[in-house]
NUROFI-531150 format. One record per atom (N, C-alpha, C, CB): residue number from 1; residue in one letter; chain; atom name; x negated, y negated, z. Coordinates in steps of 0.05 Angstrom, whole numbers, plus 5000, padded with zeros to 4 digits. Glycine has a CB too. Example, Ala and Ser with C-alpha at 12.3 -4.5 7.8 and 13.67 -1.06 7.14 Angstrom:
   nr  rest  kette  atom     x     y     z
    1     A      A     N  4736  5114  5156
    1     A      A    CA  4754  5090  5156
    1     A      A     C  4736  5066  5156
    1     A      A    CB  4774  5089  5181
    2     S      A     N  4743  5045  5142
    2     S      A    CA  4727  5021  5143
    2     S      A     C  4742  4999  5157
    2     S      A    CB  4718  5012  5114
// end
This chain:
   nr  rest  kette  atom     x     y     z
    1     M      A     N  3613  3702  7219
    1     M      A    CA  3596  3673  7200
    1     M      A     C  3597  3676  7168
    1     M      A    CB  3556  3670  7208
    2     D      A     N  3603  3658  7151
    2     D      A    CA  3612  3658  7129
    2     D      A     C  3572  3651  7113
    2     D      A    CB  3644  3633  7126
    3     E      A     N  3574  3665  7095
    3     E      A    CA  3549  3658  7061
    3     E      A     C  3546  3632  7071
    3     E      A    CB  3565  3657  7019
    4     Q      A     N  3554  3609  7071
    4     Q      A    CA  3533  3590  7075
    4     Q      A     C  3519  3582  7094
    4     Q      A    CB  3538  3573  7071
    5     K      A     N  3543  3588  7124
    5     K      A    CA  3528  3578  7154
    5     K      A     C  3501  3606  7147
    5     K      A    CB  3556  3584  7195
    6     A      A     N  3502  3629  7140
    6     A      A    CA  3476  3649  7142
    6     A      A     C  3462  3631  7126
    6     A      A    CB  3478  3681  7130
    7     I      A     N  3465  3626  7105
    7     I      A    CA  3443  3617  7085
    7     I      A     C  3430  3587  7096
    7     I      A    CB  3458  3613  7053
    8     A      A     N  3449  3568  7107
    8     A      A    CA  3448  3546  7121
    8     A      A     C  3423  3562  7153
    8     A      A    CB  3490  3533  7128
    9     R      A     N  3430  3576  7176
    9     R      A    CA  3414  3582  7188
    9     R      A     C  3381  3580  7178
    9     R      A    CB  3425  3603  7194
   10     L      A     N  3391  3613  7156
   10     L      A    CA  3351  3610  7146
   10     L      A     C  3338  3590  7141
   10     L      A    CB  3341  3622  7120
   11     Q      A     N  3360  3573  7122
   11     Q      A    CA  3341  3554  7116
   11     Q      A     C  3328  3538  7146
   11     Q      A    CB  3356  3533  7095
   12     A      A     N  3345  3536  7157
   12     A      A    CA  3332  3523  7192
   12     A      A     C  3316  3542  7210
   12     A      A    CB  3359  3513  7215
   13     G      A     N  3312  3561  7190
   13     G      A    CA  3286  3582  7213
   13     G      A     C  3293  3599  7232
   13     G      A    CB  3267  3565  7233
   14     D      A     N  3330  3605  7228
   14     D      A    CA  3343  3620  7237
   14     D      A     C  3346  3656  7226
   14     D      A    CB  3362  3605  7236
   15     I      A     N  3330  3666  7237
   15     I      A    CA  3326  3699  7220
   15     I      A     C  3352  3707  7218
   15     I      A    CB  3308  3727  7238
   16     S      A     N  3375  3713  7240
   16     S      A    CA  3393  3723  7249
   16     S      A     C  3415  3718  7220
   16     S      A    CB  3397  3711  7279
   17     G      A     N  3408  3693  7196
   17     G      A    CA  3429  3687  7184
   17     G      A     C  3427  3711  7163
   17     G      A    CB  3430  3657  7175
   18     L      A     N  3401  3723  7165
   18     L      A    CA  3405  3741  7139
   18     L      A     C  3413  3773  7139
   18     L      A    CB  3380  3739  7126
   19     E      A     N  3416  3780  7170
   19     E      A    CA  3444  3793  7179
   19     E      A     C  3456  3800  7164
   19     E      A    CB  3461  3781  7190
   20     M      A     N  3480  3777  7166
   20     M      A    CA  3504  3780  7149
   20     M      A     C  3497  3781  7114
   20     M      A    CB  3524  3755  7156
   21     L      A     N  3476  3781  7109
   21     L      A    CA  3475  3770  7083
   21     L      A     C  3467  3806  7067
   21     L      A    CB  3446  3738  7081
   22     V      A     N  3456  3820  7090
   22     V      A    CA  3452  3847  7081
   22     V      A     C  3473  3862  7088
   22     V      A    CB  3429  3858  7090
   23     R      A     N  3482  3857  7101
   23     R      A    CA  3518  3871  7119
   23     R      A     C  3532  3871  7092
   23     R      A    CB  3543  3843  7151
   24     A      A     N  3537  3850  7076
   24     A      A    CA  3550  3836  7047
   24     A      A     C  3538  3846  7028
   24     A      A    CB  3549  3806  7041
   25     Y      A     N  3516  3850  7013
   25     Y      A    CA  3505  3860  6996
   25     Y      A     C  3492  3882  6994
   25     Y      A    CB  3495  3849  6991
   26     Q      A     N  3484  3902  7017
   26     Q      A    CA  3461  3912  7011
   26     Q      A     C  3478  3938  7004
   26     Q      A    CB  3437  3911  7033
   27     V      A     N  3501  3948  7005
   27     V      A    CA  3504  3975  6990
   27     V      A     C  3508  3969  6967
   27     V      A    CB  3524  3993  6998
   28     R      A     N  3521  3941  6957
   28     R      A    CA  3520  3937  6925
   28     R      A     C  3499  3933  6911
   28     R      A    CB  3532  3917  6916
   29     A      A     N  3481  3918  6926
   29     A      A    CA  3452  3927  6914
   29     A      A     C  3430  3949  6912
   29     A      A    CB  3440  3915  6922
   30     V      A     N  3444  3974  6927
   30     V      A    CA  3437  3992  6927
   30     V      A     C  3442  4013  6907
   30     V      A    CB  3441  3996  6946
   31     R      A     N  3465  4006  6898
   31     R      A    CA  3477  4025  6881
   31     R      A     C  3473  4004  6856
   31     R      A    CB  3512  4035  6890
   32     A      A     N  3471  3989  6849
   32     A      A    CA  3467  3972  6823
   32     A      A     C  3436  3986  6820
   32     A      A    CB  3470  3932  6826
   33     A      A     N  3417  3975  6841
   33     A      A    CA  3386  3986  6830
   33     A      A     C  3390  4014  6829
   33     A      A    CB  3358  3979  6850
   34     T      A     N  3409  4032  6836
   34     T      A    CA  3403  4060  6833
   34     T      A     C  3407  4066  6804
   34     T      A    CB  3421  4078  6850
   35     L      A     N  3432  4053  6801
   35     L      A    CA  3443  4061  6769
   35     L      A     C  3426  4053  6749
   35     L      A    CB  3472  4048  6760
   36     I      A     N  3411  4037  6758
   36     I      A    CA  3390  4030  6733
   36     I      A     C  3357  4044  6746
   36     I      A    CB  3390  3987  6728
   37     T      A     N  3352  4052  6771
   37     T      A    CA  3327  4071  6769
   37     T      A     C  3328  4095  6772
   37     T      A    CB  3309  4068  6784
   38     H      A     N  3356  4109  6771
   38     H      A    CA  3361  4133  6786
   38     H      A     C  3340  4148  6802
   38     H      A    CB  3370  4151  6770
   39     D      A     N  3345  4128  6831
   39     D      A    CA  3313  4146  6854
   39     D      A     C  3328  4133  6874
   39     D      A    CB  3266  4135  6851
   40     R      A     N  3348  4142  6891
   40     R      A    CA  3348  4122  6915
   40     R      A     C  3339  4114  6931
   40     R      A    CB  3356  4120  6926
   41     M      A     N  3315  4131  6934
   41     M      A    CA  3288  4114  6956
   41     M      A     C  3279  4090  6939
   41     M      A    CB  3253  4136  6963
   42     L      A     N  3267  4093  6905
   42     L      A    CA  3258  4067  6895
   42     L      A     C  3285  4048  6905
   42     L      A    CB  3251  4069  6858
   43     A      A     N  3304  4042  6894
   43     A      A    CA  3328  4027  6895
   43     A      A     C  3319  4020  6924
   43     A      A    CB  3359  4042  6889
   44     E      A     N  3327  4021  6943
   44     E      A    CA  3322  4020  6976
   44     E      A     C  3300  3997  6974
   44     E      A    CB  3309  4052  6993
   45     D      A     N  3284  4015  6964
   45     D      A    CA  3258  4000  6970
   45     D      A     C  3256  3971  6955
   45     D      A    CB  3232  4019  6960
   46     I      A     N  3267  3967  6928
   46     I      A    CA  3272  3950  6915
   46     I      A     C  3289  3926  6933
   46     I      A    CB  3282  3961  6893
   47     V      A     N  3317  3935  6931
   47     V      A    CA  3332  3921  6953
   47     V      A     C  3326  3917  6978
   47     V      A    CB  3350  3930  6956
   48     Q      A     N  3303  3918  6995
   48     Q      A    CA  3290  3920  7018
   48     Q      A     C  3264  3889  7015
   48     Q      A    CB  3276  3958  7019
   49     T      A     N  3253  3899  6992
   49     T      A    CA  3237  3878  6985
   49     T      A     C  3248  3851  6975
   49     T      A    CB  3222  3888  6966
   50     A      A     N  3272  3858  6959
   50     A      A    CA  3290  3836  6955
   50     A      A     C  3308  3805  6974
   50     A      A    CB  3306  3852  6947
   51     F      A     N  3306  3830  6990
   51     F      A    CA  3313  3810  7019
   51     F      A     C  3303  3793  7023
   51     F      A    CB  3310  3817  7041
   52     I      A     N  3275  3815  7028
   52     I      A    CA  3254  3802  7047
   52     I      A     C  3233  3771  7023
   52     I      A    CB  3227  3837  7058
   53     R      A     N  3245  3772  6994
   53     R      A    CA  3223  3753  6992
   53     R      A     C  3255  3734  6988
   53     R      A    CB  3192  3758  6963
   54     A      A     N  3279  3741  6989
   54     A      A    CA  3304  3714  6991
   54     A      A     C  3299  3701  7007
   54     A      A    CB  3333  3718  6998
   55     Y      A     N  3282  3717  7034
   55     Y      A    CA  3286  3708  7068
   55     Y      A     C  3262  3684  7057
   55     Y      A    CB  3275  3738  7103
   56     E      A     N  3235  3702  7055
   56     E      A    CA  3214  3682  7047
   56     E      A     C  3223  3642  7027
   56     E      A    CB  3195  3706  7023
   57     R      A     N  3243  3662  7004
   57     R      A    CA  3243  3635  6996
   57     R      A     C  3277  3624  6990
   57     R      A    CB  3224  3634  6968
   58     I      A     N  3281  3627  7020
   58     I      A    CA  3305  3607  7019
   58     I      A     C  3306  3592  7006
   58     I      A    CB  3310  3594  7036
   59     H      A     N  3285  3571  7022
   59     H      A    CA  3282  3540  7020
   59     H      A     C  3288  3536  6992
   59     H      A    CB  3253  3526  7027
   60     Q      A     N  3287  3542  6973
   60     Q      A    CA  3282  3544  6945
   60     Q      A     C  3312  3556  6927
   60     Q      A    CB  3254  3567  6943
   61     F      A     N  3321  3551  6959
   61     F      A    CA  3358  3567  6942
   61     F      A     C  3371  3545  6940
   61     F      A    CB  3385  3593  6964
   62     D      A     N  3393  3540  6916
   62     D      A    CA  3411  3518  6924
   62     D      A     C  3430  3520  6935
   62     D      A    CB  3417  3505  6909
   63     A      A     N  3439  3519  6968
   63     A      A    CA  3458  3526  6987
   63     A      A     C  3483  3526  6975
   63     A      A    CB  3457  3509  7010
   64     A      A     N  3490  3507  6950
   64     A      A    CA  3517  3502  6941
   64     A      A     C  3523  3521  6923
   64     A      A    CB  3521  3476  6931
   65     R      A     N  3511  3532  6914
   65     R      A    CA  3515  3560  6902
   65     R      A     C  3520  3586  6911
   65     R      A    CB  3498  3564  6890
   66     P      A     N  3532  3606  6900
   66     P      A    CA  3536  3631  6917
   66     P      A     C  3511  3648  6917
   66     P      A    CB  3561  3649  6907
   67     F      A     N  3505  3665  6943
   67     F      A    CA  3477  3683  6940
   67     F      A     C  3483  3707  6933
   67     F      A    CB  3460  3685  6964
   68     G      A     N  3523  3726  6928
   68     G      A    CA  3515  3742  6924
   68     G      A     C  3503  3753  6884
   68     G      A    CB  3536  3753  6941
   69     P      A     N  3509  3732  6868
   69     P      A    CA  3510  3727  6843
   69     P      A     C  3474  3733  6835
   69     P      A    CB  3524  3694  6839
   70     W      A     N  3465  3715  6857
   70     W      A    CA  3434  3710  6850
   70     W      A     C  3425  3731  6854
   70     W      A    CB  3419  3690  6864
   71     F      A     N  3429  3743  6884
   71     F      A    CA  3414  3758  6890
   71     F      A     C  3406  3794  6878
   71     F      A    CB  3420  3754  6912
   72     L      A     N  3436  3791  6871
   72     L      A    CA  3443  3814  6857
   72     L      A     C  3435  3817  6826
   72     L      A    CB  3471  3817  6861
   73     R      A     N  3423  3794  6813
   73     R      A    CA  3407  3791  6792
   73     R      A     C  3387  3797  6796
   73     R      A    CB  3405  3771  6783
   74     C      A     N  3376  3786  6814
   74     C      A    CA  3339  3786  6828
   74     C      A     C  3348  3826  6829
   74     C      A    CB  3329  3758  6879
   75     V      A     N  3358  3835  6838
   75     V      A    CA  3356  3860  6849
   75     V      A     C  3349  3883  6813
   75     V      A    CB  3391  3867  6871
   76     V      A     N  3372  3866  6804
   76     V      A    CA  3372  3883  6780
   76     V      A     C  3343  3879  6763
   76     V      A    CB  3400  3876  6761
   77     N      A     N  3338  3856  6757
   77     N      A    CA  3317  3845  6750
   77     N      A     C  3289  3869  6760
   77     N      A    CB  3319  3814  6763
   78     D      A     N  3283  3867  6793
   78     D      A    CA  3264  3883  6799
   78     D      A     C  3271  3912  6782
   78     D      A    CB  3263  3884  6831
   79     A      A     N  3298  3927  6785
   79     A      A    CA  3302  3951  6789
   79     A      A     C  3293  3952  6753
   79     A      A    CB  3335  3962  6804
   80     V      A     N  3294  3944  6733
   80     V      A    CA  3284  3942  6710
   80     V      A     C  3250  3938  6704
   80     V      A    CB  3299  3923  6701
   81     K      A     N  3252  3918  6729
   81     K      A    CA  3214  3921  6726
   81     K      A     C  3206  3948  6731
   81     K      A    CB  3194  3901  6749
   82     A      A     N  3213  3966  6762
   82     A      A    CA  3204  3989  6766
   82     A      A     C  3209  4008  6738
   82     A      A    CB  3217  3997  6791
   83     V      A     N  3227  4013  6731
   83     V      A    CA  3232  4031  6717
   83     V      A     C  3217  4025  6688
   83     V      A    CB  3261  4035  6718
   84     T      A     N  3206  4007  6681
   84     T      A    CA  3192  3996  6666
   84     T      A     C  3166  4007  6668
   84     T      A    CB  3194  3971  6669
   85     R      A     N  3160  4011  6691
   85     R      A    CA  3128  4009  6705
   85     R      A     C  3124  4047  6706
   85     R      A    CB  3128  3990  6748
   86     R      A     N  3143  4062  6711
   86     R      A    CA  3146  4082  6712
   86     R      A     C  3170  4095  6709
   86     R      A    CB  3136  4086  6727
   87     R      A     N  3169  4126  6699
   87     R      A    CA  3193  4140  6688
   87     R      A     C  3196  4155  6712
   87     R      A    CB  3189  4157  6658
   88     P      A     N  3221  4142  6720
   88     P      A    CA  3229  4170  6753
   88     P      A     C  3248  4193  6737
   88     P      A    CB  3258  4151  6789
   89     S      A     N  3247  4210  6766
   89     S      A    CA  3259  4236  6754
   89     S      A     C  3292  4230  6768
   89     S      A    CB  3240  4272  6767
   90     A      A     N  3309  4237  6748
   90     A      A    CA  3335  4233  6756
   90     A      A     C  3352  4255  6769
   90     A      A    CB  3347  4224  6736
   91     S      A     N  3360  4255  6788
   91     S      A    CA  3368  4275  6812
   91     S      A     C  3397  4258  6816
   91     S      A    CB  3343  4277  6844
   92     L      A     N  3417  4281  6810
   92     L      A    CA  3446  4271  6817
   92     L      A     C  3462  4278  6839
   92     L      A    CB  3461  4277  6797
   93     D      A     N  3428  4282  6856
   93     D      A    CA  3436  4282  6880
   93     D      A     C  3433  4257  6895
   93     D      A    CB  3425  4303  6891
   94     D      A     N  3421  4240  6883
   94     D      A    CA  3415  4213  6887
   94     D      A     C  3436  4188  6867
   94     D      A    CB  3382  4212  6879
   95     S      A     N  3451  4201  6858
   95     S      A    CA  3477  4190  6843
   95     S      A     C  3482  4169  6858
   95     S      A    CB  3504  4209  6841
   96     P      A     N  3497  4149  6843
   96     P      A    CA  3505  4125  6868
   96     P      A     C  3533  4133  6884
   96     P      A    CB  3511  4092  6851
   97     D      A     N  3550  4157  6872
   97     D      A    CA  3570  4165  6876
   97     D      A     C  3572  4173  6908
   97     D      A    CB  3572  4185  6856
   98     S      A     N  3544  4185  6913
   98     S      A    CA  3537  4190  6943
   98     S      A     C  3548  4177  6964
   98     S      A    CB  3513  4187  6947
   99     L      A     N  3551  4144  6949
   99     L      A    CA  3549  4127  6968
   99     L      A     C  3580  4128  6978
   99     L      A    CB  3537  4099  6959
  100     D      A     N  3596  4142  6959
  100     D      A    CA  3637  4143  6967
  100     D      A     C  3637  4173  6983
  100     D      A    CB  3668  4145  6928
  101     L      A     N  3670  4169  7000
  101     L      A    CA  3681  4192  7010
  101     L      A     C  3698  4189  6976
  101     L      A    CB  3699  4191  7045
  102     P      A     N  3702  4221  6979
  102     P      A    CA  3721  4225  6959
  102     P      A     C  3758  4213  6975
  102     P      A    CB  3717  4264  6950
  103     D      A     N  3767  4203  6953
  103     D      A    CA  3801  4195  6953
  103     D      A     C  3817  4223  6960
  103     D      A    CB  3814  4183  6917
  104     P      A     N  3837  4233  6992
  104     P      A    CA  3837  4244  7000
  104     P      A     C  3866  4254  6985
  104     P      A    CB  3829  4240  7022
  105     A      A     N  3874  4230  6967
  105     A      A    CA  3906  4235  6946
  105     A      A     C  3896  4255  6930
  105     A      A    CB  3920  4206  6923
  106     L      A     N  3872  4258  6922
  106     L      A    CA  3860  4272  6897
  106     L      A     C  3869  4309  6910
  106     L      A    CB  3815  4262  6893
  107     T      A     N  3872  4321  6889
  107     T      A    CA  3871  4351  6889
  107     T      A     C  3835  4353  6882
  107     T      A    CB  3896  4365  6861
  108     P      A     N  3837  4378  6894
  108     P      A    CA  3805  4392  6889
  108     P      A     C  3798  4393  6855
  108     P      A    CB  3804  4429  6903
  109     E      A     N  3817  4403  6841
  109     E      A    CA  3813  4397  6818
  109     E      A     C  3807  4378  6811
  109     E      A    CB  3826  4400  6808
  110     Q      A     N  3826  4357  6814
  110     Q      A    CA  3819  4322  6801
  110     Q      A     C  3794  4318  6819
  110     Q      A    CB  3849  4291  6807
  111     L      A     N  3785  4327  6837
  111     L      A    CA  3760  4316  6850
  111     L      A     C  3729  4329  6838
  111     L      A    CB  3764  4324  6883
  112     L      A     N  3745  4352  6817
  112     L      A    CA  3723  4368  6812
  112     L      A     C  3718  4351  6788
  112     L      A    CB  3728  4400  6808
  113     D      A     N  3742  4347  6767
  113     D      A    CA  3738  4337  6742
  113     D      A     C  3730  4307  6748
  113     D      A    CB  3765  4340  6725
  114     Q      A     N  3733  4296  6770
  114     Q      A    CA  3720  4261  6773
  114     Q      A     C  3686  4265  6774
  114     Q      A    CB  3731  4243  6811
  115     A      A     N  3679  4279  6793
  115     A      A    CA  3653  4285  6793
  115     A      A     C  3643  4297  6767
  115     A      A    CB  3648  4302  6814
  116     E      A     N  3647  4317  6753
  116     E      A    CA  3637  4322  6723
  116     E      A     C  3637  4301  6709
  116     E      A    CB  3652  4340  6708
  117     T      A     N  3651  4280  6714
  117     T      A    CA  3652  4262  6693
  117     T      A     C  3627  4240  6702
  117     T      A    CB  3683  4248  6690
  118     H      A     N  3623  4233  6732
  118     H      A    CA  3615  4225  6743
  118     H      A     C  3584  4231  6726
  118     H      A    CB  3624  4232  6768
  119     A      A     N  3588  4253  6743
  119     A      A    CA  3551  4256  6738
  119     A      A     C  3547  4264  6698
  119     A      A    CB  3535  4296  6766
  120     E      A     N  3562  4272  6688
  120     E      A    CA  3567  4255  6649
  120     E      A     C  3547  4234  6650
  120     E      A    CB  3605  4236  6639
  121     I      A     N  3570  4208  6659
  121     I      A    CA  3555  4190  6663
  121     I      A     C  3527  4181  6667
  121     I      A    CB  3562  4185  6673
  122     W      A     N  3530  4185  6692
  122     W      A    CA  3508  4186  6707
  122     W      A     C  3481  4199  6682
  122     W      A    CB  3516  4209  6737
  123     T      A     N  3488  4225  6676
  123     T      A    CA  3458  4224  6653
  123     T      A     C  3458  4215  6634
  123     T      A    CB  3446  4244  6644
  124     A      A     N  3482  4212  6621
  124     A      A    CA  3485  4195  6597
  124     A      A     C  3472  4159  6600
  124     A      A    CB  3519  4195  6591
  125     L      A     N  3476  4149  6623
  125     L      A    CA  3464  4125  6631
  125     L      A     C  3436  4127  6637
  125     L      A    CB  3477  4115  6652
  126     A      A     N  3433  4144  6644
  126     A      A    CA  3400  4152  6651
  126     A      A     C  3382  4155  6626
  126     A      A    CB  3398  4182  6667
  127     Q      A     N  3391  4161  6604
  127     Q      A    CA  3375  4167  6580
  127     Q      A     C  3382  4135  6562
  127     Q      A    CB  3388  4201  6563
  128     L      A     N  3394  4112  6572
  128     L      A    CA  3390  4092  6545
  128     L      A     C  3362  4069  6567
  128     L      A    CB  3434  4067  6532
  129     P      A     N  3354  4053  6556
  129     P      A    CA  3331  4041  6559
  129     P      A     C  3337  4022  6584
  129     P      A    CB  3322  4028  6534
  130     P      A     N  3315  4019  6589
  130     P      A    CA  3324  4008  6616
  130     P      A     C  3341  3974  6620
  130     P      A    CB  3294  4007  6633
  131     E      A     N  3338  3962  6598
  131     E      A    CA  3339  3937  6588
  131     E      A     C  3379  3941  6579
  131     E      A    CB  3310  3932  6557
  132     Q      A     N  3387  3969  6562
  132     Q      A    CA  3407  3970  6563
  132     Q      A     C  3422  3974  6582
  132     Q      A    CB  3410  3978  6552
  133     R      A     N  3404  3992  6598
  133     R      A    CA  3416  4006  6629
  133     R      A     C  3427  3978  6648
  133     R      A    CB  3384  4026  6651
  134     A      A     N  3408  3961  6643
  134     A      A    CA  3415  3941  6658
  134     A      A     C  3440  3919  6650
  134     A      A    CB  3392  3930  6661
  135     V      A     N  3444  3913  6620
  135     V      A    CA  3466  3895  6616
  135     V      A     C  3494  3913  6625
  135     V      A    CB  3466  3885  6583
  136     I      A     N  3493  3939  6623
  136     I      A    CA  3518  3950  6628
  136     I      A     C  3525  3955  6658
  136     I      A    CB  3520  3974  6614
  137     V      A     N  3498  3957  6678
  137     V      A    CA  3506  3942  6703
  137     V      A     C  3509  3920  6715
  137     V      A    CB  3499  3946  6714
  138     L      A     N  3503  3901  6700
  138     L      A    CA  3511  3866  6701
  138     L      A     C  3532  3873  6696
  138     L      A    CB  3499  3841  6681
  139     R      A     N  3541  3873  6674
  139     R      A    CA  3568  3875  6657
  139     R      A     C  3587  3890  6669
  139     R      A    CB  3565  3888  6632
  140     Y      A     N  3592  3912  6675
  140     Y      A    CA  3607  3928  6692
  140     Y      A     C  3616  3932  6708
  140     Y      A    CB  3606  3938  6696
  141     Y      A     N  3583  3929  6723
  141     Y      A    CA  3588  3936  6756
  141     Y      A     C  3590  3917  6773
  141     Y      A    CB  3569  3952  6770
  142     L      A     N  3574  3896  6762
  142     L      A    CA  3571  3871  6781
  142     L      A     C  3591  3845  6769
  142     L      A    CB  3537  3861  6781
  143     D      A     N  3605  3856  6745
  143     D      A    CA  3626  3837  6735
  143     D      A     C  3612  3810  6725
  143     D      A    CB  3649  3830  6759
  144     L      A     N  3597  3808  6722
  144     L      A    CA  3579  3779  6702
  144     L      A     C  3591  3783  6678
  144     L      A    CB  3539  3780  6695
  145     S      A     N  3599  3750  6675
  145     S      A    CA  3604  3752  6638
  145     S      A     C  3569  3759  6627
  145     S      A    CB  3620  3710  6620
  146     E      A     N  3585  3762  6603
  146     E      A    CA  3562  3758  6584
  146     E      A     C  3547  3724  6571
  146     E      A    CB  3574  3773  6561
  147     A      A     N  3554  3711  6582
  147     A      A    CA  3540  3683  6589
  147     A      A     C  3525  3687  6612
  147     A      A    CB  3560  3659  6595
  148     E      A     N  3538  3696  6635
  148     E      A    CA  3531  3688  6664
  148     E      A     C  3501  3707  6659
  148     E      A    CB  3558  3699  6693
  149     I      A     N  3508  3734  6645
  149     I      A    CA  3478  3750  6646
  149     I      A     C  3460  3734  6623
  149     I      A    CB  3480  3787  6636
  150     A      A     N  3463  3725  6597
  150     A      A    CA  3448  3707  6577
  150     A      A     C  3434  3694  6597
  150     A      A    CB  3465  3687  6556
  151     A      A     N  3444  3669  6604
  151     A      A    CA  3431  3649  6620
  151     A      A     C  3407  3657  6641
  151     A      A    CB  3454  3636  6634
  152     H      A     N  3419  3677  6660
  152     H      A    CA  3394  3688  6669
  152     H      A     C  3380  3709  6668
  152     H      A    CB  3393  3688  6686
  153     Q      A     N  3379  3721  6643
  153     Q      A    CA  3360  3726  6632
  153     Q      A     C  3350  3714  6604
  153     Q      A    CB  3363  3747  6633
  154     A      A     N  3356  3689  6611
  154     A      A    CA  3343  3675  6595
  154     A      A     C  3334  3676  6563
  154     A      A    CB  3327  3675  6606
  155     V      A     N  3362  3697  6553
  155     V      A    CA  3364  3700  6518
  155     V      A     C  3387  3697  6518
  155     V      A    CB  3356  3727  6501
  156     P      A     N  3389  3686  6488
  156     P      A    CA  3409  3679  6474
  156     P      A     C  3437  3694  6481
  156     P      A    CB  3399  3682  6447
  157     Q      A     N  3463  3691  6485
  157     Q      A    CA  3491  3704  6482
  157     Q      A     C  3485  3740  6464
  157     Q      A    CB  3514  3677  6458
  158     G      A     N  3483  3724  6441
  158     G      A    CA  3489  3741  6420
  158     G      A     C  3474  3765  6438
  158     G      A    CB  3477  3731  6386
  159     T      A     N  3449  3763  6440
  159     T      A    CA  3428  3780  6447
  159     T      A     C  3437  3800  6465
  159     T      A    CB  3406  3766  6457
  160     I      A     N  3450  3792  6480
  160     I      A    CA  3461  3809  6499
  160     I      A     C  3491  3814  6494
  160     I      A    CB  3455  3799  6526
  161     K      A     N  3504  3804  6473
  161     K      A    CA  3527  3818  6464
  161     K      A     C  3515  3846  6446
  161     K      A    CB  3547  3794  6446
  162     W      A     N  3489  3838  6430
  162     W      A    CA  3484  3869  6428
  162     W      A     C  3473  3888  6438
  162     W      A    CB  3478  3874  6413
  163     R      A     N  3457  3874  6460
  163     R      A    CA  3456  3900  6477
  163     R      A     C  3472  3912  6486
  163     R      A    CB  3445  3899  6495
  164     L      A     N  3494  3902  6489
  164     L      A    CA  3525  3919  6494
  164     L      A     C  3541  3926  6487
  164     L      A    CB  3538  3917  6504
  165     H      A     N  3541  3918  6464
  165     H      A    CA  3544  3937  6439
  165     H      A     C  3534  3959  6430
  165     H      A    CB  3541  3928  6422
  166     T      A     N  3499  3964  6431
  166     T      A    CA  3492  3980  6419
  166     T      A     C  3495  4004  6448
  166     T      A    CB  3464  3971  6404
  167     A      A     N  3488  3994  6475
  167     A      A    CA  3488  4016  6502
  167     A      A     C  3524  4023  6499
  167     A      A    CB  3477  3996  6541
  168     R      A     N  3538  4006  6499
  168     R      A    CA  3561  4031  6498
  168     R      A     C  3569  4047  6468
  168     R      A    CB  3592  4016  6508
  169     E      A     N  3556  4041  6449
  169     E      A    CA  3561  4062  6420
  169     E      A     C  3534  4083  6432
  169     E      A    CB  3553  4043  6378
  170     R      A     N  3516  4089  6450
  170     R      A    CA  3505  4101  6454
  170     R      A     C  3504  4124  6469
  170     R      A    CB  3497  4090  6456
  171     L      A     N  3525  4094  6496
  171     L      A    CA  3534  4116  6513
  171     L      A     C  3557  4136  6500
  171     L      A    CB  3546  4103  6541
  172     R      A     N  3578  4127  6494
  172     R      A    CA  3594  4140  6469
  172     R      A     C  3592  4165  6464
  172     R      A    CB  3588  4129  6444
  173     K      A     N  3570  4163  6439
  173     K      A    CA  3559  4189  6430
  173     K      A     C  3546  4208  6443
  173     K      A    CB  3545  4185  6413
  174     L      A     N  3531  4204  6463
  174     L      A    CA  3520  4222  6488
  174     L      A     C  3542  4228  6507
  174     L      A    CB  3495  4207  6506
  175     L      A     N  3571  4216  6508
  175     L      A    CA  3591  4224  6529
  175     L      A     C  3602  4250  6513
  175     L      A    CB  3617  4200  6537
  176     R      A     N  3604  4247  6481
  176     R      A    CA  3624  4254  6463
  176     R      A     C  3605  4281  6463
  176     R      A    CB  3631  4234  6434
  177     R      A     N  3576  4274  6454
  177     R      A    CA  3558  4307  6461
  177     R      A     C  3562  4316  6488
  177     R      A    CB  3522  4305  6459
  178     Y      A     N  3565  4310  6507
  178     Y      A    CA  3573  4322  6538
  178     Y      A     C  3594  4340  6539
  178     Y      A    CB  3581  4301  6558
  179     R      A     N  3626  4333  6527
  179     R      A    CA  3639  4338  6524
  179     R      A     C  3645  4363  6509
  179     R      A    CB  3643  4323  6522
  180     Q      A     N  3628  4360  6484
  180     Q      A    CA  3630  4381  6467
  180     Q      A     C  3616  4398  6471
  180     Q      A    CB  3628  4377  6446
  181     D      A     N  3598  4391  6490
  181     D      A    CA  3577  4423  6496
  181     D      A     C  3593  4423  6523
  181     D      A    CB  3530  4422  6498
  182     H      A     N  3612  4421  6541
  182     H      A    CA  3626  4437  6562
  182     H      A     C  3647  4445  6545
  182     H      A    CB  3636  4421  6590
  183     M      A     N  3657  4431  6529
  183     M      A    CA  3679  4452  6518
  183     M      A     C  3680  4478  6505
  183     M      A    CB  3691  4442  6502
  184     E      A     N  3652  4478  6492
  184     E      A    CA  3638  4500  6477
  184     E      A     C  3629  4521  6511
  184     E      A    CB  3604  4483  6453
  185     T      A     N  3619  4510  6526
  185     T      A    CA  3609  4518  6549
  185     T      A     C  3634  4538  6559
  185     T      A    CB  3601  4491  6569
  186     H      A     N  3655  4529  6564
  186     H      A    CA  3684  4543  6579
  186     H      A     C  3698  4554  6551
  186     H      A    CB  3709  4514  6599
  187     G      A     N  3685  4554  6529
  187     G      A    CA  3705  4566  6514
  187     G      A     C  3722  4552  6502
  187     G      A    CB  3717  4581  6527
  188     Y      A     N  3731  4539  6499
  188     Y      A    CA  3734  4522  6482
  188     Y      A     C  3733  4517  6459
  188     Y      A    CB  3727  4511  6487
  189     E      A     N  3769  4509  6444
  189     E      A    CA  3755  4510  6411
  189     E      A     C  3748  4466  6415
  189     E      A    CB  3793  4526  6373
  190     T      A     N  3722  4465  6390
  190     T      A    CA  3722  4439  6389
  190     T      A     C  3726  4422  6363
  190     T      A    CB  3699  4434  6400
  191     K      A     N  3731  4412  6349
  191     K      A    CA  3726  4402  6317
  191     K      A     C  3715  4391  6316
  191     K      A    CB  3740  4392  6301
// end
């Protein structure tokens, strides 16, 4: 069943259409919410609630538009609101990479390097304010354009560009500091 048929079923009152949408978007939605909240269980709750709300409000949804971007933006907005309300503790066990299986073509050393890099990015991302974290997720994880992000968040595109620029600069500084600390910890000289 394709997405439009699933939505049509839901709009006709047949809940079976929701199953296809959950299969299509649940993993990406949980990963996006986890990137913002840094709390896997909270992210799962946010996504479950978003699916329920989507089902309850499916009659308001324009079936001519794609469901995925609309739904994922709702999840991101809910994640930002949740983080703004409370400051969760970050655990690397909850990282979005825990959903991925390792690439069998990589050597153990490459897997270790990749894991360290993911951990550094995860830690740096956690230090961004929720709004900056959200634009990073929307732009680079969900591949939305700056115009799409601006339209959805009802802010000028210049504001989105500024948030992205500020977030990228902050991430660069944080990652540079983590790399220097790593090099010093392992006895390498740093410049």
